[in-house]
N, CA, C and O atoms as a DFTB+ gen file, in Angstrom:
600 C
 N C O
     1  1    -196.377     198.483      38.105
     2  2    -195.030     198.935      38.032
     3  2    -194.818     200.277      38.670
     4  3    -193.720     200.575      39.142
     5  1    -195.795     201.054      38.692
     6  2    -195.665     202.375      39.276
     7  2    -195.818     202.337      40.780
     8  3    -195.862     203.371      41.447
     9  1    -195.891     201.219      41.259
    10  2    -196.110     201.075      42.678
    11  2    -194.845     201.437      43.444
    12  3    -193.776     200.892      43.167
    13  1    -194.953     202.325      44.377
    14  2    -193.786     202.720      45.181
    15  2    -193.833     201.979      46.508
    16  3    -194.875     201.854      47.152
    17  1    -192.656     201.493      46.886
    18  2    -192.577     200.761      48.147
    19  2    -191.717     201.550      49.101
    20  3    -190.800     202.260      48.688
    21  1    -192.002     201.429      50.331
    22  2    -191.180     202.066      51.363
    23  2    -190.070     201.093      51.735
    24  3    -190.278     200.137      52.482
    25  1    -188.865     201.367      51.186
    26  2    -187.755     200.430      51.375
    27  2    -187.236     200.409      52.801
    28  3    -186.759     199.372      53.264
    29  1    -187.316     201.510      53.499
    30  2    -186.771     201.566      54.849
    31  2    -187.610     200.768      55.843
    32  3    -187.089     200.287      56.850
    33  1    -188.843     200.631      55.581
    34  2    -189.688     199.891      56.518
    35  2    -189.783     198.408      56.168
    36  3    -190.459     197.645      56.858
    37  1    -189.120     198.013      55.120
    38  2    -189.178     196.621      54.701
    39  2    -188.425     195.743      55.694
    40  3    -187.313     196.083      56.097
    41  1    -189.002     194.645      56.083
    42  2    -188.422     193.737      57.059
    43  2    -187.250     192.956      56.465
    44  3    -186.338     192.589      57.205
    45  1    -187.242     192.701      55.212
    46  2    -186.183     191.954      54.553
    47  2    -184.843     192.673      54.623
    48  3    -183.799     192.025      54.700
    49  1    -184.855     193.991      54.597
    50  2    -183.614     194.762      54.618
    51  2    -183.007     194.864      56.016
    52  3    -181.815     195.143      56.152
    53  1    -183.803     194.644      57.043
    54  2    -183.287     194.727      58.412
    55  2    -182.645     193.434      58.879
    56  3    -181.882     193.458      59.844
    57  1    -182.913     192.334      58.254
    58  2    -182.310     191.061      58.656
    59  2    -180.891     190.971      58.097
    60  3    -180.638     191.412      56.976
    61  1    -179.964     190.400      58.873
    62  2    -178.566     190.226      58.452
    63  2    -178.489     188.972      57.595
    64  3    -178.839     187.890      58.066
    65  1    -178.040     189.086      56.347
    66  2    -178.001     187.902      55.490
    67  2    -176.793     187.000      55.769
    68  3    -176.746     185.865      55.296
    69  1    -175.823     187.498      56.530
    70  2    -174.615     186.722      56.793
    71  2    -174.728     186.047      58.148
    72  3    -175.057     186.680      59.151
    73  1    -174.445     184.737      58.160
    74  2    -174.527     183.990      59.400
    75  2    -173.280     183.132      59.554
    76  3    -172.665     182.738      58.562
    77  1    -172.904     182.839      60.811
    78  2    -171.750     182.006      61.126
    79  2    -172.285     180.707      61.718
    80  3    -173.220     180.701      62.518
    81  1    -171.666     179.617      61.303
    82  2    -172.129     178.324      61.802
    83  2    -171.806     178.194      63.290
    84  3    -170.935     178.889      63.812
    85  1    -172.503     177.315      63.944
    86  2    -172.334     177.117      65.376
    87  2    -170.951     176.555      65.689
    88  3    -170.514     175.604      65.039
    89  1    -170.244     177.132      66.687
    90  2    -168.947     176.650      67.145
    91  2    -167.771     177.082      66.265
    92  3    -166.653     176.599      66.450
    93  1    -168.010     177.985      65.314
    94  2    -166.950     178.410      64.403
    95  2    -165.828     179.132      65.155
    96  3    -164.652     178.830      64.950
    97  1    -166.179     180.064      66.006
    98  2    -165.169     180.830      66.720
    99  2    -164.534     180.061      67.881
   100  3    -163.471     180.439      68.372
   101  1    -165.189     178.979      68.317
   102  2    -164.614     178.173      69.393
   103  2    -163.345     177.459      68.932
   104  3    -162.393     177.344      69.704
   105  1    -163.315     176.983      67.702
   106  2    -162.153     176.245      67.207
   107  2    -161.275     177.074      66.256
   108  3    -160.325     176.544      65.678
   109  1    -161.579     178.346      66.093
   110  2    -160.832     179.186      65.150
   111  2    -159.355     179.305      65.535
   112  3    -158.486     179.175      64.673
   113  1    -159.061     179.548      66.797
   114  2    -157.664     179.715      67.236
   115  2    -156.846     178.444      66.990
   116  3    -155.713     178.519      66.515
   117  1    -157.410     177.288      67.307
   118  2    -156.681     176.030      67.102
   119  2    -156.408     175.777      65.622
   120  3    -155.321     175.330      65.254
   121  1    -157.397     176.065      64.773
   122  2    -157.203     175.861      63.340
   123  2    -156.147     176.807      62.766
   124  3    -155.344     176.398      61.927
   125  1    -156.139     178.072      63.211
   126  2    -155.156     179.049      62.708
   127  2    -153.743     178.681      63.158
   128  3    -152.803     178.784      62.370
   129  1    -153.582     178.264      64.383
   130  2    -152.254     177.863      64.872
   131  2    -151.745     176.636      64.103
   132  3    -150.554     176.542      63.808
   133  1    -152.632     175.706      63.783
   134  2    -152.237     174.517      63.019
   135  2    -151.808     174.913      61.603
   136  3    -150.835     174.371      61.078
   137  1    -152.524     175.852      60.983
   138  2    -152.145     176.315      59.637
   139  2    -150.801     177.037      59.642
   140  3    -149.984     176.828      58.746
   141  1    -150.564     177.887      60.646
   142  2    -149.299     178.617      60.731
   143  2    -148.143     177.659      60.926
   144  3    -147.093     177.814      60.301
   145  1    -148.326     176.652      61.801
   146  2    -147.273     175.662      62.036
   147  2    -146.989     174.868      60.753
   148  3    -145.833     174.553      60.469
   149  1    -148.015     174.547      59.991
   150  2    -147.819     173.804      58.743
   151  2    -147.077     174.666      57.714
   152  3    -146.200     174.160      57.015
   153  1    -147.413     175.955      57.609
   154  2    -146.729     176.846      56.661
   155  2    -145.271     177.067      57.065
   156  3    -144.391     177.112      56.205
   157  1    -145.010     177.203      58.364
   158  2    -143.627     177.354      58.835
   159  2    -142.794     176.123      58.517
   160  3    -141.637     176.238      58.113
   161  1    -143.374     174.954      58.698
   162  2    -142.654     173.712      58.394
   163  2    -142.374     173.601      56.903
   164  3    -141.304     173.142      56.501
   165  1    -143.333     174.020      56.080
   166  2    -143.146     173.961      54.625
   167  2    -142.056     174.939      54.188
   168  3    -141.236     174.603      53.333
   169  1    -142.036     176.148      54.764
   170  2    -141.004     177.133      54.426
   171  2    -139.626     176.674      54.880
   172  3    -138.641     176.873      54.168
   173  1    -139.547     176.069      56.047
   174  2    -138.260     175.585      56.551
   175  2    -137.732     174.451      55.680
   176  3    -136.523     174.337      55.482
   177  1    -138.605     173.631      55.170
   178  2    -138.170     172.537      54.307
   179  2    -137.721     173.067      52.947
   180  3    -136.799     172.509      52.351
   181  1    -138.350     174.134      52.439
   182  2    -138.006     174.691      51.136
   183  2    -136.746     175.546      51.181
   184  3    -135.996     175.586      50.205
   185  1    -136.502     176.225      52.284
   186  2    -135.405     177.180      52.372
   187  2    -134.070     176.448      52.513
   188  3    -133.840     175.767      53.512
   189  1    -133.186     176.583      51.516
   190  2    -131.863     175.964      51.644
   191  2    -130.961     176.840      52.511
   192  3    -131.261     178.004      52.775
   193  1    -129.866     176.255      52.940
   194  2    -128.911     177.022      53.737
   195  2    -128.271     178.077      52.858
   196  3    -128.119     177.890      51.651
   197  1    -127.896     179.195      53.479
   198  2    -127.257     180.288      52.735
   199  2    -125.858     179.882      52.331
   200  3    -125.062     179.486      53.182
   201  1    -125.542     179.970      51.060
   202  2    -124.186     179.619      50.647
   203  2    -123.189     180.691      51.087
   204  3    -123.552     181.834      51.363
   205  1    -121.921     180.280      51.142
   206  2    -120.874     181.207      51.589
   207  2    -120.752     182.392      50.649
   208  3    -120.379     183.481      51.084
   209  1    -121.057     182.209      49.368
   210  2    -120.949     183.303      48.407
   211  2    -121.893     184.446      48.782
   212  3    -121.516     185.612      48.667
   213  1    -123.098     184.138      49.221
   214  2    -124.052     185.194      49.584
   215  2    -123.616     185.918      50.847
   216  3    -123.950     187.087      51.041
   217  1    -122.879     185.240      51.700
   218  2    -122.400     185.881      52.923
   219  2    -121.205     186.778      52.615
   220  3    -121.096     187.877      53.158
   221  1    -120.303     186.309      51.742
   222  2    -119.081     187.056      51.446
   223  2    -119.257     188.108      50.349
   224  3    -118.366     188.936      50.157
   225  1    -120.357     188.099      49.641
   226  2    -120.548     188.995      48.501
   227  2    -120.415     190.478      48.868
   228  3    -119.729     191.191      48.135
   229  1    -121.014     190.995      49.941
   230  2    -120.840     192.417      50.257
   231  2    -119.390     192.786      50.585
   232  3    -118.915     193.843      50.169
   233  1    -118.693     191.937      51.317
   234  2    -117.304     192.233      51.675
   235  2    -116.407     192.211      50.441
   236  3    -115.521     193.054      50.304
   237  1    -116.628     191.256      49.548
   238  2    -115.830     191.189      48.323
   239  2    -116.129     192.363      47.398
   240  3    -115.229     192.861      46.720
   241  1    -117.369     192.807      47.362
   242  2    -117.718     193.979      46.557
   243  2    -117.018     195.215      47.081
   244  3    -116.497     196.012      46.301
   245  1    -117.000     195.384      48.389
   246  2    -116.323     196.533      48.990
   247  2    -114.825     196.499      48.704
   248  3    -114.237     197.529      48.374
   249  1    -114.208     195.344      48.826
   250  2    -112.782     195.223      48.540
   251  2    -112.484     195.506      47.067
   252  3    -111.470     196.126      46.746
   253  1    -113.357     195.057      46.178
   254  2    -113.170     195.321      44.753
   255  2    -113.292     196.807      44.444
   256  3    -112.559     197.325      43.602
   257  1    -114.208     197.498      45.113
   258  2    -114.357     198.946      44.890
   259  2    -113.118     199.701      45.359
   260  3    -112.658     200.615      44.675
   261  1    -112.570     199.331      46.519
   262  2    -111.345     199.979      46.991
   263  2    -110.190     199.722      46.034
   264  3    -109.401     200.625      45.757
   265  1    -110.085     198.503      45.529
   266  2    -109.017     198.187      44.580
   267  2    -109.193     198.978      43.289
   268  3    -108.211     199.443      42.710
   269  1    -110.420     199.133      42.837
   270  2    -110.677     199.894      41.620
   271  2    -110.312     201.361      41.798
   272  3    -109.677     201.953      40.925
   273  1    -110.705     201.948      42.918
   274  2    -110.388     203.361      43.178
   275  2    -108.883     203.546      43.307
   276  3    -108.332     204.501      42.759
   277  1    -108.211     202.656      44.020
   278  2    -106.751     202.744      44.154
   279  2    -106.077     202.591      42.799
   280  3    -105.135     203.320      42.489
   281  1    -106.547     201.656      41.993
   282  2    -105.972     201.446      40.668
   283  2    -106.159     202.652      39.756
   284  3    -105.258     203.011      38.997
   285  1    -107.334     203.275      39.834
   286  2    -107.567     204.469      39.020
   287  2    -106.648     205.606      39.447
   288  3    -106.097     206.303      38.595
   289  1    -106.475     205.804      40.742
   290  2    -105.573     206.850      41.229
   291  2    -104.142     206.588      40.827
   292  3    -103.429     207.505      40.420
   293  1    -103.716     205.342      40.939
   294  2    -102.355     204.987      40.544
   295  2    -102.164     205.175      39.039
   296  3    -101.103     205.610      38.592
   297  1    -103.187     204.849      38.269
   298  2    -103.108     205.029      36.823
   299  2    -102.974     206.486      36.434
   300  3    -102.184     206.833      35.556
   301  1    -103.746     207.338      37.089
   302  2    -103.658     208.775      36.795
   303  2    -102.279     209.301      37.168
   304  3    -101.683     210.069      36.413
   305  1    -101.769     208.897      38.321
   306  2    -100.444     209.378      38.740
   307  2     -99.340     208.873      37.819
   308  3     -98.379     209.595      37.551
   309  1     -99.465     207.657      37.339
   310  2     -98.420     207.142      36.452
   311  2     -98.533     207.750      35.052
   312  3     -97.516     207.954      34.389
   313  1     -99.750     208.042      34.596
   314  2     -99.906     208.668      33.278
   315  2     -99.405     210.112      33.267
   316  3     -98.901     210.587      32.249
   317  1     -99.541     210.801      34.383
   318  2     -99.076     212.191      34.452
   319  2     -97.635     212.280      34.935
   320  3     -97.119     213.381      35.127
   321  1     -96.983     211.154      35.132
   322  2     -95.584     211.067      35.571
   323  2     -95.368     211.782      36.905
   324  3     -94.289     212.316      37.157
   325  1     -96.365     211.791      37.733
   326  2     -96.250     212.395      39.056
   327  2     -95.447     211.498      39.984
   328  3     -94.776     211.994      40.889
   329  1     -95.501     210.200      39.779
   330  2     -94.771     209.273      40.642
   331  2     -93.265     209.377      40.445
   332  3     -92.506     209.080      41.367
   333  1     -92.809     209.799      39.248
   334  2     -91.387     209.822      38.939
   335  2     -90.690     211.106      39.373
   336  3     -89.471     211.206      39.233
   337  1     -91.398     212.066      39.881
   338  2     -90.800     213.362      40.175
   339  2     -89.757     213.326      41.275
   340  3     -88.760     214.040      41.175
   341  1     -89.930     212.556      42.287
   342  2     -89.004     212.568      43.415
   343  2     -87.957     211.482      43.372
   344  3     -87.131     211.415      44.282
   345  1     -87.945     210.633      42.372
   346  2     -87.046     209.483      42.387
   347  2     -85.793     209.663      41.545
   348  3     -84.809     208.955      41.763
   349  1     -85.795     210.585      40.594
   350  2     -84.648     210.723      39.692
   351  2     -83.538     211.554      40.300
   352  3     -83.758     212.297      41.257
   353  1     -82.342     211.428      39.742
   354  2     -81.219     212.254      40.184
   355  2     -81.225     213.535      39.371
   356  3     -81.635     213.542      38.210
   357  1     -80.776     214.599      39.974
   358  2     -80.737     215.889      39.289
   359  2     -79.294     216.288      39.031
   360  3     -78.386     215.925      39.779
   361  1     -79.110     217.016      37.993
   362  2     -77.763     217.425      37.626
   363  2     -77.436     218.771      38.256
   364  3     -78.291     219.416      38.862
   365  1     -76.188     219.177      38.102
   366  2     -75.735     220.452      38.652
   367  2     -76.454     221.605      37.973
   368  3     -76.743     222.619      38.609
   369  1     -76.747     221.458      36.676
   370  2     -77.453     222.520      35.959
   371  2     -78.857     222.716      36.518
   372  3     -79.349     223.842      36.587
   373  1     -79.504     221.614      36.918
   374  2     -80.824     221.740      37.517
   375  2     -80.763     222.507      38.825
   376  3     -81.618     223.351      39.093
   377  1     -79.749     222.218      39.645
   378  2     -79.599     222.951      40.891
   379  2     -79.306     224.422      40.626
   380  3     -79.825     225.292      41.326
   381  1     -78.486     224.708      39.627
   382  2     -78.139     226.091      39.319
   383  2     -79.358     226.865      38.846
   384  3     -79.556     228.011      39.249
   385  1     -80.180     226.253      37.995
   386  2     -81.365     226.964      37.515
   387  2     -82.374     227.146      38.648
   388  3     -83.041     228.179      38.719
   389  1     -82.492     226.160      39.528
   390  2     -83.396     226.306      40.665
   391  2     -82.908     227.404      41.593
   392  3     -83.712     228.160      42.138
   393  1     -81.598     227.497      41.778
   394  2     -81.046     228.526      42.650
   395  2     -81.295     229.906      42.064
   396  3     -81.614     230.841      42.798
   397  1     -81.155     230.046      40.751
   398  2     -81.393     231.342      40.120
   399  2     -82.857     231.747      40.236
   400  3     -83.166     232.928      40.395
   401  1     -83.755     230.775      40.156
   402  2     -85.172     231.091      40.229
   403  2     -85.620     231.383      41.651
   404  3     -86.547     232.166      41.854
   405  1     -84.984     230.773      42.632
   406  2     -85.468     230.885      44.007
   407  2     -84.838     232.031      44.785
   408  3     -85.431     232.514      45.749
   409  1     -83.659     232.472      44.391
   410  2     -83.022     233.563      45.127
   411  2     -83.668     234.868      44.715
   412  3     -83.876     235.128      43.530
   413  1     -83.972     235.658      45.673
   414  2     -84.585     236.958      45.396
   415  2     -83.545     237.874      44.751
   416  3     -82.358     237.784      45.063
   417  1     -83.982     238.738      43.868
   418  2     -83.027     239.659      43.241
   419  2     -82.342     240.562      44.269
   420  3     -81.185     240.942      44.091
   421  1     -83.036     240.893      45.310
   422  2     -82.447     241.745      46.333
   423  2     -82.212     240.894      47.566
   424  3     -83.090     240.794      48.423
   425  1     -81.069     240.293      47.668
   426  2     -80.774     239.426      48.790
   427  2     -80.292     240.263      49.964
   428  3     -80.162     241.482      49.853
   429  1     -80.030     239.613      51.079
   430  2     -79.579     240.318      52.270
   431  2     -78.220     240.970      52.040
   432  3     -77.936     242.029      52.600
   433  1     -77.382     240.345      51.219
   434  2     -76.053     240.913      50.952
   435  2     -76.199     242.183      50.130
   436  3     -75.561     243.191      50.434
   437  1     -77.031     242.151      49.091
   438  2     -77.256     243.356      48.289
   439  2     -77.894     244.454      49.125
   440  3     -77.546     245.625      48.976
   441  1     -78.796     244.102      49.975
   442  2     -79.443     245.089      50.834
   443  2     -78.421     245.706      51.778
   444  3     -78.430     246.914      52.015
   445  1     -77.553     244.879      52.306
   446  2     -76.546     245.376      53.235
   447  2     -75.548     246.286      52.527
   448  3     -75.094     247.278      53.098
   449  1     -75.205     245.948      51.277
   450  2     -74.242     246.760      50.549
   451  2     -74.819     248.111      50.174
   452  3     -74.079     249.091      50.093
   453  1     -76.128     248.189      49.943
   454  2     -76.714     249.476      49.592
   455  2     -76.953     250.334      50.822
   456  3     -76.946     251.561      50.717
   457  1     -77.160     249.738      51.967
   458  2     -77.369     250.512      53.190
   459  2     -76.026     250.763      53.868
   460  3     -75.085     249.986      53.705
   461  1     -75.946     251.837      54.619
   462  2     -74.706     252.131      55.332
   463  2     -74.650     251.330      56.616
   464  3     -75.616     251.328      57.378
   465  1     -73.550     250.652      56.873
   466  2     -73.448     249.913      58.131
   467  2     -73.348     250.885      59.310
   468  3     -72.776     251.970      59.203
   469  1     -73.910     250.465      60.409
   470  2     -73.930     251.326      61.584
   471  2     -72.580     251.355      62.284
   472  3     -72.271     252.326      62.974
   473  1     -71.786     250.335      62.127
   474  2     -70.471     250.333      62.779
   475  2     -69.392     249.958      61.766
   476  3     -69.701     249.519      60.659
   477  1     -68.131     250.130      62.146
   478  2     -67.029     249.859      61.227
   479  2     -66.571     248.406      61.247
   480  3     -65.614     248.074      60.549
   481  1     -67.195     247.544      61.998
   482  2     -66.756     246.152      62.058
   483  2     -67.152     245.380      60.804
   484  3     -66.595     244.316      60.534
   485  1     -68.096     245.896      60.045
   486  2     -68.504     245.218      58.823
   487  2     -69.594     244.183      59.043
   488  3     -70.005     243.511      58.098
   489  1     -70.062     244.046      60.255
   490  2     -71.130     243.087      60.532
   491  2     -72.489     243.766      60.382
   492  3     -72.628     244.978      60.547
   493  1     -73.447     242.973      60.075
   494  2     -74.811     243.497      59.928
   495  2     -75.389     243.679      61.318
   496  3     -75.416     242.748      62.123
   497  1     -75.852     244.892      61.588
   498  2     -76.444     245.112      62.907
   499  2     -77.898     244.627      62.915
   500  3     -78.479     244.359      61.864
   501  1     -78.452     244.523      64.070
   502  2     -79.779     243.944      64.252
   503  2     -80.861     244.787      63.591
   504  3     -81.820     244.243      63.043
   505  1     -80.722     246.084      63.636
   506  2     -81.720     246.962      63.049
   507  2     -81.776     246.795      61.524
   508  3     -82.864     246.785      60.947
   509  1     -80.640     246.668      60.882
   510  2     -80.595     246.469      59.432
   511  2     -81.207     245.126      59.062
   512  3     -81.936     245.020      58.076
   513  1     -80.914     244.118      59.839
   514  2     -81.459     242.790      59.580
   515  2     -82.977     242.776      59.723
   516  3     -83.673     242.204      58.883
   517  1     -83.491     243.392      60.768
   518  2     -84.934     243.427      61.000
   519  2     -85.625     244.231      59.909
   520  3     -86.692     243.832      59.443
   521  1     -85.054     245.342      59.492
   522  2     -85.691     246.138      58.441
   523  2     -85.696     245.379      57.112
   524  3     -86.650     245.495      56.343
   525  1     -84.637     244.600      56.832
   526  2     -84.619     243.789      55.615
   527  2     -85.703     242.713      55.674
   528  3     -86.450     242.518      54.715
   529  1     -85.780     242.030      56.791
   530  2     -86.753     240.945      56.918
   531  2     -88.178     241.458      56.797
   532  3     -89.016     240.805      56.174
   533  1     -88.465     242.598      57.371
   534  2     -89.832     243.126      57.310
   535  2     -90.169     243.688      55.940
   536  3     -91.337     243.690      55.552
   537  1     -89.173     244.167      55.195
   538  2     -89.475     244.759      53.897
   539  2     -89.477     243.740      52.769
   540  3     -90.166     243.947      51.769
   541  1     -88.736     242.651      52.890
   542  2     -88.565     241.738      51.766
   543  2     -89.283     240.398      51.914
   544  3     -89.574     239.755      50.905
   545  1     -89.571     239.965      53.115
   546  2     -90.134     238.630      53.316
   547  2     -91.600     238.709      53.710
   548  3     -92.036     239.669      54.345
   549  1     -92.351     237.691      53.328
   550  2     -93.758     237.593      53.720
   551  2     -93.852     236.849      55.051
   552  3     -92.863     236.329      55.567
   553  1     -95.049     236.816      55.578
   554  2     -95.256     236.095      56.830
   555  2     -94.967     234.601      56.664
   556  3     -94.453     233.960      57.581
   557  1     -95.294     234.058      55.510
   558  2     -95.031     232.636      55.266
   559  2     -93.523     232.368      55.242
   560  3     -93.064     231.356      55.772
   561  1     -92.756     233.270      54.629
   562  2     -91.303     233.096      54.609
   563  2     -90.729     233.179      56.016
   564  3     -89.859     232.392      56.389
   565  1     -91.225     234.140      56.796
   566  2     -90.744     234.275      58.180
   567  2     -91.097     233.040      59.011
   568  3     -90.304     232.592      59.840
   569  1     -92.285     232.501      58.783
   570  2     -92.695     231.298      59.514
   571  2     -91.815     230.118      59.130
   572  3     -91.481     229.299      59.987
   573  1     -91.430     230.011      57.850
   574  2     -90.573     228.918      57.416
   575  2     -89.177     229.048      58.021
   576  3     -88.577     228.048      58.415
   577  1     -88.664     230.263      58.096
   578  2     -87.348     230.497      58.707
   579  2     -87.408     230.142      60.188
   580  3     -86.496     229.515      60.727
   581  1     -88.492     230.552      60.837
   582  2     -88.650     230.283      62.268
   583  2     -88.754     228.776      62.509
   584  3     -88.192     228.271      63.480
   585  1     -89.468     228.048      61.635
   586  2     -89.622     226.605      61.801
   587  2     -88.307     225.876      61.560
   588  3     -88.056     224.847      62.187
   589  1     -87.465     226.381      60.668
   590  2     -86.194     225.731      60.393
   591  2     -85.184     225.940      61.525
   592  3     -84.248     225.156      61.684
   593  1     -85.382     226.994      62.301
   594  2     -84.417     227.272      63.364
   595  2     -84.599     226.316      64.547
   596  3     -83.729     226.246      65.415
   597  1     -85.688     225.597      64.595
   598  2     -85.909     224.673      65.712
   599  2     -85.794     223.283      65.278
   600  3     -85.950     222.368      66.087
């Protein structure tokens, strides 16, 4: 049992234990092509045609998502009564309160009455008008006036 053997010089370890039978690789390509053709035929026989539902499913899902998003937006607008804001009629009192809120306390007439007119004709001269516009209006107001003039 204590006998030591030199494993590297052993002839048994140098021989290849795996062998291929004669002519195996000569017919390998033909056998593989026959197997692939048989598997393709079996898959083609098993595979049914695609139903219309599987073809239309992505398009119908997309349409349903758009309808859901539109419905949610419409629901929010109707719950907050945002849709009804522009459709109702307003009374004279509503116009009067809006006018009181929107007119500046110092209008052009009040400004003109506090300033001395440059001439006796009673008309507002250009210098008074320009000084009023620059002192009382913002750039956004001036842009809105300019846009309305065209």
